[in-house]
DODOTI-525595 format. One record per residue (C-alpha): residue number from 1; chain; x, y, z. Coordinates in nm, 3 decimals. Layout:
BEGIN
<r><nr>NUM</nr><kette>A</kette><xx>X</xx><yy>Y</yy><zz>Z</zz></r>
...
***
This chain:
BEGIN
<r><nr>1</nr><kette>A</kette><xx>15.177</xx><yy>9.054</yy><zz>21.104</zz></r>
<r><nr>2</nr><kette>A</kette><xx>15.129</xx><yy>9.256</yy><zz>20.774</zz></r>
<r><nr>3</nr><kette>A</kette><xx>14.795</xx><yy>9.372</yy><zz>20.879</zz></r>
<r><nr>4</nr><kette>A</kette><xx>14.924</xx><yy>9.570</yy><zz>21.191</zz></r>
<r><nr>5</nr><kette>A</kette><xx>15.168</xx><yy>9.771</yy><zz>20.997</zz></r>
<r><nr>6</nr><kette>A</kette><xx>14.918</xx><yy>9.860</yy><zz>20.732</zz></r>
<r><nr>7</nr><kette>A</kette><xx>14.665</xx><yy>9.983</yy><zz>20.957</zz></r>
<r><nr>8</nr><kette>A</kette><xx>14.928</xx><yy>10.190</yy><zz>21.161</zz></r>
<r><nr>9</nr><kette>A</kette><xx>15.026</xx><yy>10.394</yy><zz>20.867</zz></r>
<r><nr>10</nr><kette>A</kette><xx>14.841</xx><yy>10.723</yy><zz>20.834</zz></r>
<r><nr>11</nr><kette>A</kette><xx>14.851</xx><yy>10.921</yy><zz>20.504</zz></r>
<r><nr>12</nr><kette>A</kette><xx>15.088</xx><yy>11.185</yy><zz>20.540</zz></r>
<r><nr>13</nr><kette>A</kette><xx>15.111</xx><yy>11.503</yy><zz>20.354</zz></r>
<r><nr>14</nr><kette>A</kette><xx>15.431</xx><yy>11.585</yy><zz>20.176</zz></r>
<r><nr>15</nr><kette>A</kette><xx>15.525</xx><yy>11.939</yy><zz>20.125</zz></r>
<r><nr>16</nr><kette>A</kette><xx>15.786</xx><yy>12.025</yy><zz>19.853</zz></r>
<r><nr>17</nr><kette>A</kette><xx>15.974</xx><yy>12.344</yy><zz>19.892</zz></r>
<r><nr>18</nr><kette>A</kette><xx>16.115</xx><yy>12.499</yy><zz>19.581</zz></r>
<r><nr>19</nr><kette>A</kette><xx>16.472</xx><yy>12.584</yy><zz>19.576</zz></r>
<r><nr>20</nr><kette>A</kette><xx>16.411</xx><yy>12.930</yy><zz>19.428</zz></r>
<r><nr>21</nr><kette>A</kette><xx>16.139</xx><yy>13.150</yy><zz>19.596</zz></r>
<r><nr>22</nr><kette>A</kette><xx>15.845</xx><yy>13.217</yy><zz>19.388</zz></r>
<r><nr>23</nr><kette>A</kette><xx>15.629</xx><yy>13.519</yy><zz>19.430</zz></r>
<r><nr>24</nr><kette>A</kette><xx>15.308</xx><yy>13.638</yy><zz>19.268</zz></r>
<r><nr>25</nr><kette>A</kette><xx>15.191</xx><yy>13.983</yy><zz>19.232</zz></r>
<r><nr>26</nr><kette>A</kette><xx>14.903</xx><yy>14.107</yy><zz>19.448</zz></r>
<r><nr>27</nr><kette>A</kette><xx>14.699</xx><yy>14.183</yy><zz>19.146</zz></r>
<r><nr>28</nr><kette>A</kette><xx>14.720</xx><yy>13.845</yy><zz>19.004</zz></r>
<r><nr>29</nr><kette>A</kette><xx>14.638</xx><yy>13.667</yy><zz>19.330</zz></r>
<r><nr>30</nr><kette>A</kette><xx>14.325</xx><yy>13.895</yy><zz>19.383</zz></r>
<r><nr>31</nr><kette>A</kette><xx>14.225</xx><yy>13.837</yy><zz>19.014</zz></r>
<r><nr>32</nr><kette>A</kette><xx>14.240</xx><yy>13.454</yy><zz>19.063</zz></r>
<r><nr>33</nr><kette>A</kette><xx>14.046</xx><yy>13.478</yy><zz>19.388</zz></r>
<r><nr>34</nr><kette>A</kette><xx>13.765</xx><yy>13.689</yy><zz>19.240</zz></r>
<r><nr>35</nr><kette>A</kette><xx>13.733</xx><yy>13.497</yy><zz>18.911</zz></r>
<r><nr>36</nr><kette>A</kette><xx>13.416</xx><yy>13.319</yy><zz>18.888</zz></r>
<r><nr>37</nr><kette>A</kette><xx>13.529</xx><yy>13.087</yy><zz>18.593</zz></r>
<r><nr>38</nr><kette>A</kette><xx>13.706</xx><yy>12.762</yy><zz>18.653</zz></r>
<r><nr>39</nr><kette>A</kette><xx>13.804</xx><yy>12.488</yy><zz>18.430</zz></r>
<r><nr>40</nr><kette>A</kette><xx>13.471</xx><yy>12.330</yy><zz>18.489</zz></r>
<r><nr>41</nr><kette>A</kette><xx>13.260</xx><yy>12.652</yy><zz>18.397</zz></r>
<r><nr>42</nr><kette>A</kette><xx>13.473</xx><yy>12.696</yy><zz>18.092</zz></r>
<r><nr>43</nr><kette>A</kette><xx>13.417</xx><yy>12.336</yy><zz>17.965</zz></r>
<r><nr>44</nr><kette>A</kette><xx>13.034</xx><yy>12.391</yy><zz>18.034</zz></r>
<r><nr>45</nr><kette>A</kette><xx>13.042</xx><yy>12.707</yy><zz>17.826</zz></r>
<r><nr>46</nr><kette>A</kette><xx>13.230</xx><yy>12.542</yy><zz>17.544</zz></r>
<r><nr>47</nr><kette>A</kette><xx>12.998</xx><yy>12.244</yy><zz>17.549</zz></r>
<r><nr>48</nr><kette>A</kette><xx>12.683</xx><yy>12.472</yy><zz>17.526</zz></r>
<r><nr>49</nr><kette>A</kette><xx>12.848</xx><yy>12.657</yy><zz>17.241</zz></r>
<r><nr>50</nr><kette>A</kette><xx>12.898</xx><yy>12.331</yy><zz>17.044</zz></r>
<r><nr>51</nr><kette>A</kette><xx>12.534</xx><yy>12.207</yy><zz>17.114</zz></r>
<r><nr>52</nr><kette>A</kette><xx>12.393</xx><yy>12.551</yy><zz>16.997</zz></r>
<r><nr>53</nr><kette>A</kette><xx>12.614</xx><yy>12.544</yy><zz>16.680</zz></r>
<r><nr>54</nr><kette>A</kette><xx>12.503</xx><yy>12.173</yy><zz>16.600</zz></r>
<r><nr>55</nr><kette>A</kette><xx>12.136</xx><yy>12.275</yy><zz>16.673</zz></r>
<r><nr>56</nr><kette>A</kette><xx>12.171</xx><yy>12.561</yy><zz>16.421</zz></r>
<r><nr>57</nr><kette>A</kette><xx>12.329</xx><yy>12.356</yy><zz>16.163</zz></r>
<r><nr>58</nr><kette>A</kette><xx>12.062</xx><yy>12.061</yy><zz>16.197</zz></r>
<r><nr>59</nr><kette>A</kette><xx>11.773</xx><yy>12.332</yy><zz>16.153</zz></r>
<r><nr>60</nr><kette>A</kette><xx>11.961</xx><yy>12.472</yy><zz>15.849</zz></r>
<r><nr>61</nr><kette>A</kette><xx>11.969</xx><yy>12.119</yy><zz>15.700</zz></r>
<r><nr>62</nr><kette>A</kette><xx>11.611</xx><yy>12.047</yy><zz>15.781</zz></r>
<r><nr>63</nr><kette>A</kette><xx>11.512</xx><yy>12.375</yy><zz>15.620</zz></r>
<r><nr>64</nr><kette>A</kette><xx>11.697</xx><yy>12.288</yy><zz>15.308</zz></r>
<r><nr>65</nr><kette>A</kette><xx>11.541</xx><yy>11.939</yy><zz>15.292</zz></r>
<r><nr>66</nr><kette>A</kette><xx>11.200</xx><yy>12.063</yy><zz>15.341</zz></r>
<r><nr>67</nr><kette>A</kette><xx>11.233</xx><yy>12.316</yy><zz>15.068</zz></r>
<r><nr>68</nr><kette>A</kette><xx>11.390</xx><yy>12.069</yy><zz>14.831</zz></r>
<r><nr>69</nr><kette>A</kette><xx>11.102</xx><yy>11.829</yy><zz>14.912</zz></r>
<r><nr>70</nr><kette>A</kette><xx>10.842</xx><yy>12.114</yy><zz>14.846</zz></r>
<r><nr>71</nr><kette>A</kette><xx>11.020</xx><yy>12.189</yy><zz>14.513</zz></r>
<r><nr>72</nr><kette>A</kette><xx>11.013</xx><yy>11.817</yy><zz>14.400</zz></r>
<r><nr>73</nr><kette>A</kette><xx>10.650</xx><yy>11.783</yy><zz>14.502</zz></r>
<r><nr>74</nr><kette>A</kette><xx>10.549</xx><yy>12.102</yy><zz>14.313</zz></r>
<r><nr>75</nr><kette>A</kette><xx>10.728</xx><yy>11.994</yy><zz>14.009</zz></r>
<r><nr>76</nr><kette>A</kette><xx>10.586</xx><yy>11.657</yy><zz>14.013</zz></r>
<r><nr>77</nr><kette>A</kette><xx>10.234</xx><yy>11.783</yy><zz>14.047</zz></r>
<r><nr>78</nr><kette>A</kette><xx>10.258</xx><yy>12.068</yy><zz>13.792</zz></r>
<r><nr>79</nr><kette>A</kette><xx>10.505</xx><yy>11.967</yy><zz>13.514</zz></r>
<r><nr>80</nr><kette>A</kette><xx>10.627</xx><yy>12.255</yy><zz>13.327</zz></r>
<r><nr>81</nr><kette>A</kette><xx>10.626</xx><yy>12.284</yy><zz>12.951</zz></r>
<r><nr>82</nr><kette>A</kette><xx>11.017</xx><yy>12.248</yy><zz>12.934</zz></r>
<r><nr>83</nr><kette>A</kette><xx>11.004</xx><yy>11.905</yy><zz>13.078</zz></r>
<r><nr>84</nr><kette>A</kette><xx>10.747</xx><yy>11.765</yy><zz>12.859</zz></r>
<r><nr>85</nr><kette>A</kette><xx>10.920</xx><yy>11.905</yy><zz>12.535</zz></r>
<r><nr>86</nr><kette>A</kette><xx>11.243</xx><yy>11.763</yy><zz>12.632</zz></r>
<r><nr>87</nr><kette>A</kette><xx>11.101</xx><yy>11.408</yy><zz>12.705</zz></r>
<r><nr>88</nr><kette>A</kette><xx>10.896</xx><yy>11.402</yy><zz>12.385</zz></r>
<r><nr>89</nr><kette>A</kette><xx>11.213</xx><yy>11.488</yy><zz>12.186</zz></r>
<r><nr>90</nr><kette>A</kette><xx>11.414</xx><yy>11.207</yy><zz>12.338</zz></r>
<r><nr>91</nr><kette>A</kette><xx>11.156</xx><yy>10.923</yy><zz>12.286</zz></r>
<r><nr>92</nr><kette>A</kette><xx>11.183</xx><yy>10.679</yy><zz>12.025</zz></r>
<r><nr>93</nr><kette>A</kette><xx>10.944</xx><yy>10.452</yy><zz>11.835</zz></r>
<r><nr>94</nr><kette>A</kette><xx>10.880</xx><yy>10.094</yy><zz>11.951</zz></r>
<r><nr>95</nr><kette>A</kette><xx>10.996</xx><yy>9.976</yy><zz>11.596</zz></r>
<r><nr>96</nr><kette>A</kette><xx>11.327</xx><yy>10.138</yy><zz>11.659</zz></r>
<r><nr>97</nr><kette>A</kette><xx>11.350</xx><yy>10.007</yy><zz>11.998</zz></r>
<r><nr>98</nr><kette>A</kette><xx>11.284</xx><yy>9.642</yy><zz>11.883</zz></r>
<r><nr>99</nr><kette>A</kette><xx>11.564</xx><yy>9.702</yy><zz>11.606</zz></r>
<r><nr>100</nr><kette>A</kette><xx>11.807</xx><yy>9.789</yy><zz>11.886</zz></r>
<r><nr>101</nr><kette>A</kette><xx>11.721</xx><yy>9.503</yy><zz>12.101</zz></r>
<r><nr>102</nr><kette>A</kette><xx>11.764</xx><yy>9.270</yy><zz>11.817</zz></r>
<r><nr>103</nr><kette>A</kette><xx>12.089</xx><yy>9.427</yy><zz>11.724</zz></r>
<r><nr>104</nr><kette>A</kette><xx>12.218</xx><yy>9.379</yy><zz>12.083</zz></r>
<r><nr>105</nr><kette>A</kette><xx>12.095</xx><yy>9.018</yy><zz>12.100</zz></r>
<r><nr>106</nr><kette>A</kette><xx>12.285</xx><yy>8.939</yy><zz>11.796</zz></r>
<r><nr>107</nr><kette>A</kette><xx>12.601</xx><yy>9.081</yy><zz>11.933</zz></r>
<r><nr>108</nr><kette>A</kette><xx>12.549</xx><yy>8.877</yy><zz>12.240</zz></r>
<r><nr>109</nr><kette>A</kette><xx>12.491</xx><yy>8.563</yy><zz>12.044</zz></r>
<r><nr>110</nr><kette>A</kette><xx>12.802</xx><yy>8.626</yy><zz>11.826</zz></r>
<r><nr>111</nr><kette>A</kette><xx>13.016</xx><yy>8.671</yy><zz>12.143</zz></r>
<r><nr>112</nr><kette>A</kette><xx>12.881</xx><yy>8.340</yy><zz>12.291</zz></r>
<r><nr>113</nr><kette>A</kette><xx>12.968</xx><yy>8.140</yy><zz>11.991</zz></r>
<r><nr>114</nr><kette>A</kette><xx>13.312</xx><yy>8.301</yy><zz>11.962</zz></r>
<r><nr>115</nr><kette>A</kette><xx>13.389</xx><yy>8.186</yy><zz>12.324</zz></r>
<r><nr>116</nr><kette>A</kette><xx>13.258</xx><yy>7.824</yy><zz>12.284</zz></r>
<r><nr>117</nr><kette>A</kette><xx>13.544</xx><yy>7.559</yy><zz>12.235</zz></r>
<r><nr>118</nr><kette>A</kette><xx>13.548</xx><yy>7.261</yy><zz>12.017</zz></r>
<r><nr>119</nr><kette>A</kette><xx>13.539</xx><yy>6.898</yy><zz>12.155</zz></r>
<r><nr>120</nr><kette>A</kette><xx>13.912</xx><yy>6.841</yy><zz>12.174</zz></r>
<r><nr>121</nr><kette>A</kette><xx>13.991</xx><yy>7.173</yy><zz>12.330</zz></r>
<r><nr>122</nr><kette>A</kette><xx>13.722</xx><yy>7.129</yy><zz>12.601</zz></r>
<r><nr>123</nr><kette>A</kette><xx>13.847</xx><yy>6.776</yy><zz>12.661</zz></r>
<r><nr>124</nr><kette>A</kette><xx>14.200</xx><yy>6.907</yy><zz>12.717</zz></r>
<r><nr>125</nr><kette>A</kette><xx>14.060</xx><yy>7.205</yy><zz>12.936</zz></r>
<r><nr>126</nr><kette>A</kette><xx>13.877</xx><yy>6.915</yy><zz>13.161</zz></r>
<r><nr>127</nr><kette>A</kette><xx>14.195</xx><yy>6.722</yy><zz>13.171</zz></r>
<r><nr>128</nr><kette>A</kette><xx>14.380</xx><yy>7.038</yy><zz>13.314</zz></r>
<r><nr>129</nr><kette>A</kette><xx>14.103</xx><yy>7.104</yy><zz>13.563</zz></r>
<r><nr>130</nr><kette>A</kette><xx>14.091</xx><yy>6.742</yy><zz>13.695</zz></r>
<r><nr>131</nr><kette>A</kette><xx>14.471</xx><yy>6.716</yy><zz>13.726</zz></r>
<r><nr>132</nr><kette>A</kette><xx>14.463</xx><yy>7.046</yy><zz>13.929</zz></r>
<r><nr>133</nr><kette>A</kette><xx>14.191</xx><yy>6.915</yy><zz>14.158</zz></r>
<r><nr>134</nr><kette>A</kette><xx>14.361</xx><yy>6.585</yy><zz>14.209</zz></r>
<r><nr>135</nr><kette>A</kette><xx>14.702</xx><yy>6.745</yy><zz>14.271</zz></r>
<r><nr>136</nr><kette>A</kette><xx>14.592</xx><yy>7.051</yy><zz>14.469</zz></r>
<r><nr>137</nr><kette>A</kette><xx>14.912</xx><yy>7.068</yy><zz>14.665</zz></r>
<r><nr>138</nr><kette>A</kette><xx>15.147</xx><yy>6.994</yy><zz>14.368</zz></r>
<r><nr>139</nr><kette>A</kette><xx>15.026</xx><yy>7.185</yy><zz>14.058</zz></r>
<r><nr>140</nr><kette>A</kette><xx>15.355</xx><yy>7.156</yy><zz>13.883</zz></r>
<r><nr>141</nr><kette>A</kette><xx>15.253</xx><yy>6.785</yy><zz>13.806</zz></r>
<r><nr>142</nr><kette>A</kette><xx>14.986</xx><yy>6.916</yy><zz>13.554</zz></r>
<r><nr>143</nr><kette>A</kette><xx>15.252</xx><yy>7.087</yy><zz>13.330</zz></r>
<r><nr>144</nr><kette>A</kette><xx>15.207</xx><yy>6.818</yy><zz>13.055</zz></r>
<r><nr>145</nr><kette>A</kette><xx>14.808</xx><yy>6.863</yy><zz>13.060</zz></r>
<r><nr>146</nr><kette>A</kette><xx>14.882</xx><yy>7.238</yy><zz>13.052</zz></r>
<r><nr>147</nr><kette>A</kette><xx>15.092</xx><yy>7.216</yy><zz>12.747</zz></r>
<r><nr>148</nr><kette>A</kette><xx>14.846</xx><yy>6.994</yy><zz>12.562</zz></r>
<r><nr>149</nr><kette>A</kette><xx>14.571</xx><yy>7.242</yy><zz>12.635</zz></r>
<r><nr>150</nr><kette>A</kette><xx>14.774</xx><yy>7.546</yy><zz>12.518</zz></r>
<r><nr>151</nr><kette>A</kette><xx>14.840</xx><yy>7.358</yy><zz>12.184</zz></r>
<r><nr>152</nr><kette>A</kette><xx>14.474</xx><yy>7.285</yy><zz>12.152</zz></r>
<r><nr>153</nr><kette>A</kette><xx>14.390</xx><yy>7.650</yy><zz>12.206</zz></r>
<r><nr>154</nr><kette>A</kette><xx>14.635</xx><yy>7.770</yy><zz>11.957</zz></r>
<r><nr>155</nr><kette>A</kette><xx>14.508</xx><yy>7.506</yy><zz>11.690</zz></r>
<r><nr>156</nr><kette>A</kette><xx>14.141</xx><yy>7.629</yy><zz>11.764</zz></r>
<r><nr>157</nr><kette>A</kette><xx>14.244</xx><yy>7.992</yy><zz>11.733</zz></r>
<r><nr>158</nr><kette>A</kette><xx>14.404</xx><yy>7.919</yy><zz>11.394</zz></r>
<r><nr>159</nr><kette>A</kette><xx>14.072</xx><yy>7.766</yy><zz>11.270</zz></r>
<r><nr>160</nr><kette>A</kette><xx>13.896</xx><yy>8.085</yy><zz>11.343</zz></r>
***
């Protein structure tokens, strides 16, 4: 039923006629007929141009990298007098280095002791943490524990 109607239809060519007459000059028509360039050839030319430019840029980058590598190699094998004099003037003795390390470790230890809490404050902190984990969906139930912790921290800071 539907098969017979689909096999009988032949593709038909439709011609649309413009309402206004269009005319092209003979020079334009002859130029278009004799032109060897098409959209395809223009795209091929463009693609080739882009590839050539990329190849040139890559070659330039490779040459720059090779010269930088050669320069770095030459400097590492033959250190100049400027590099040795600047490195010797910036060196410090081992005694000075030990003193700086001790000073930094003292500062670090002072920071650690400053941030440790006393037993009452740490117990209040643990109570707040436990309450928050027990009431994960209802943190407002821990407001009393929070206030107690806040008071303990204020008391601890006054001691310092």
